N, C-alpha and C positions, 0 to 999 in steps of 0.2 A: 329305154322304154319306161314310162312312168305310170303310176296308178291313174293319174288324171287323164292320160291319153287313152287308157283302156276304158275309163268311165265315159269319155267322149264317144268312143267307138261303139260301146254298148248302147248308149242313148240314141245315136244315129240309127242303129239297127232297129231299136224298139219304136222309135218315132217314124221310121221309114222316110225320113226327110232331114236334110241338113238344116233347113230353115226352122222347122219345128224343134229340132234338137237344140239349136242355138238358143231358142226362146226358153226351153226348159232348163238349160244350163246357165242362162243369164250371161251369155257371152256373144260377141259378134260372130257372124257367119264366117268372115275371113279368118278370125282367130281359131274357130273350130276346124275349118278346113286345113289350116296350117298344122294343127296338132295331129290331125288324121294323116296328113302327108308325112309328118315326122315319124309317126308310128309305122307307116308303111315302109319308109326307108330303113327303119331299124329291123323289121322282120324280113325285108328283102323282096317285097312284092306287093301288088295291090290287094287290098282287103275288101274294097267296096267298088261297085260300078254305079255311076250316076245314070239314072234313067230320066226320061222326060217327066215322069211322075214317080217319085220315090227313088229307092236305092236297091241294089241287089248284091248279095254277098258273092264274092269270087270263091273258088274252091279253097284258096288259102284263108279267106275270111271265114268260111264255114268251119274250118279246122280250128281257127283261132278263137272264135266266138265263145264256145262253152268254157274255155279256160279264163277268158277275160271276164265273163259273167261271174265265175266263182271268185276271182280275185276282187272284183269291185264289190260284190255283195258280202264277201267275208270281211272286207274292210269296214263296211257299214255295220255289220253285226258286231264286230269288235268294238266299234265306237259306242254302240248302244249298250253293250255289256259293260264296258268300262264306266259309262255314266251311271248305269244302274248300280254297279258295285260301289260307286262313290255316294250313293244315296239320292241320286236325282229322282225327283218325283214327276218330271215331265219328259216327254220324248215319244218314241214310237215303238210298238211291238208288232212285228209282221207275222201273220198267221195264214197258213195255207190249208185248204180243205177241198174235198170233193163237193160238188154242188148240193147234194142232198144234205150233207152235214152243215154246209154254210147256210142253207135256207131253212133247215128244220131244227137244228140244234143250237147254232151260234147266236141267233137273235137274243135268246134268254141270257146267254153268257155275256154278250156285248152290253146289254141293258144293265146288268148288275155291275159289270166292270166300270161302266161310265158313271154309275152312281157312286161307287166306292173309290174309284181312281180317276177322277175327272181330268187330271193333268197328263195321263198316259194315253195316247191315241192308239187305237187298234187299226192296222192296215190289213185288209183281207184280200187274199189271192185265191180265186176259185178255179177248179179244174173239173173236167168232165169225167175222167177215169182215174182210178188209183195209179195206173201206170204213168199217166201224165203228171200226177202229183209227185210220185217218186222221182221222176226225171227232173221236175222243177226244184225239188229239195236238194238234189245232187248238185244243182247249179247255184244253190245258196239263195233261193228266192225269198225264204222266210226264216224267222227264228225258230218256229216249230210248226208241225203239220198235224192235222187230225184226219184220220181215215183208217184204212185197213192194210196199209203197206208198212214201209219203214224197216223191213228186214235188213239187218246189217248197219243200221244207223248207230251213231255214237251213243245216243241216249234214246231209249224207247220204253214206254210204259203202257200198260193196259188201263184204260179209263173205266171200262165196264163192258157190259154186253148190250148190243142192240138187238131188238127182236123184230123180225120181219113178219108183217101182218098182211092180210089181203083186204083190198077195198072192193066190195061187191056192188053191183047195180042196186039202186034204191028198191026196196021191197023184195029183194031176193030171199028165197025160202031158207037159204043157208046163213043169212046174215046174223051176226051175233056170236055164232059158233060156240066152242071151237069146231073147226072143220078139218077133215082129213084131206090131204092133197089129192088123193085118188078120187074124192067126191067132185073134184073140179074138172075131171076129164070131159072132153067134149065142149067145154066153154070157150068163149072168145077171150083172148088175153091181150092186154096192152103192154107192150114191151118198151123198155127204155134203153137208149143207147149207152147209158151209164151203168147198166146191169153188170155186176162183177163177173169175171171169168174164173171158174174153178175147175181144176184138172183139165185145162185146155178147152172148156166148153162154157157157153153162157150159163149162168147159175140156174135159171128157170128150166132150160133144156135138160140139164143134168138132174135136177131134183124131180122133174116130172117123169123122166125116163126111169128113175129108180122107183117111182110110184106106178109104173106100168103103162104110161101113155105119152104121146107127143103133144105138146101144147099147140093149139091153133091160134096163131098170131093174127089179130085183126087190125091193130094199130101199132105203129112204131113212133116213139117220140124221142126228143133229145134230152129232156129234163124230167127228173122224178116228179116235180110239182105238176107238170103237164099230164103225166100218166095218172096221178091221183085225181086231177080235175076231170079227165076223161072217164075214169071209172065211176066217179061220183055222179056223173051225168048219165050213166047207163050204157057207155060204149063197150064195156067189157070188164075184165078182172085185172087188177094191178097188184103186184106183190112188192111192198116197199117197207123201209124201216119205219117203225111206229112214230118216231120223232118227226118224220117227214110229212105226216098227215095232219092237217089243221084240226083243231078240237071239234069243229062243227061237222066233220065228216066221220061217220061211223066206220069202225074197223072190225075185222073178224080175225081172231087168233087162229093159228094152225095147231093141229095136234098130230104128232109131237111138235113142240115149238121149234121154230127156226130161230136160232140165235147165233151170233158171231161176235168176237171181241172187237172193240173199237180202240184204236191205239192213238197215242200222240208220240211224236218223235222229232229229233233234231240232229243236226250234224255235229253239235257240240253239247256238253252236259247242260242240263237245265239250270239256269241261274237267273237271278234278278226277276224282271217281269215275266219271263217265260215260265219260271218255276212257280211264280205267284198265280199264273193263270190255270195251272193244273187242277186245283180244287174247284175252281169255277166250272171247268169242263165236266168234271166228275159229277158235280151236283146237278148239272143240267140234263143228264141222262134220265129218261123216264124210269 
């Protein structure tokens, strides 16, 4: 079993197609199929099932996939780290983040990085929840992650604190604040699927219960940016990190303030471009 065979297998799974995977790998489809069959002979059974449209993992394939992903991505990270240590000014740095961080915080980071390090490309991987981000990092998807997880990572540091603010409908009498959470009882809330879970409960439910009321959910969205847009249009109240709100949208702070640490972490110690990115991230926090 070779690293190349594992790379071919992972690419087929991600592309959901032998034809597309062959194009991405710049090999012929017969050559790709030959390597997959050789890998299956080595592990002792089929890993993939061909379908009329796409492929499906067999039980053996599902068990094999996460280990193959780690091997392939760790090899790519090792290559990038070695080039960085040798002083290479070009290459890739893979960054993983939850959507709110990617859309609200990282644009400023990327813009500055591109101005000062034009030869080093940033590759962004976005996830809906911290749990998905943690799982992806365990599989070696990126060189470093930005979010609220990373417990147990080989390298983890606090970038700073993010503040959660509320976006109220235009002209709301409480706008500008600061406002107590209890003052928002009886209002319509816009809830995001990416809302963090704290102590086994969605964060808004837990915080409102401690303030003595149950939030009345009016709208559920997938992305933080959608929740902000809904609140700014008057559909209800949204509670989001301050960096996730466009400058043109007024926000209202809470009292006492809602704050939580924002971390960056990696499966290996921060070196090269990954270490160089840390001050960019810290400087971008409001």
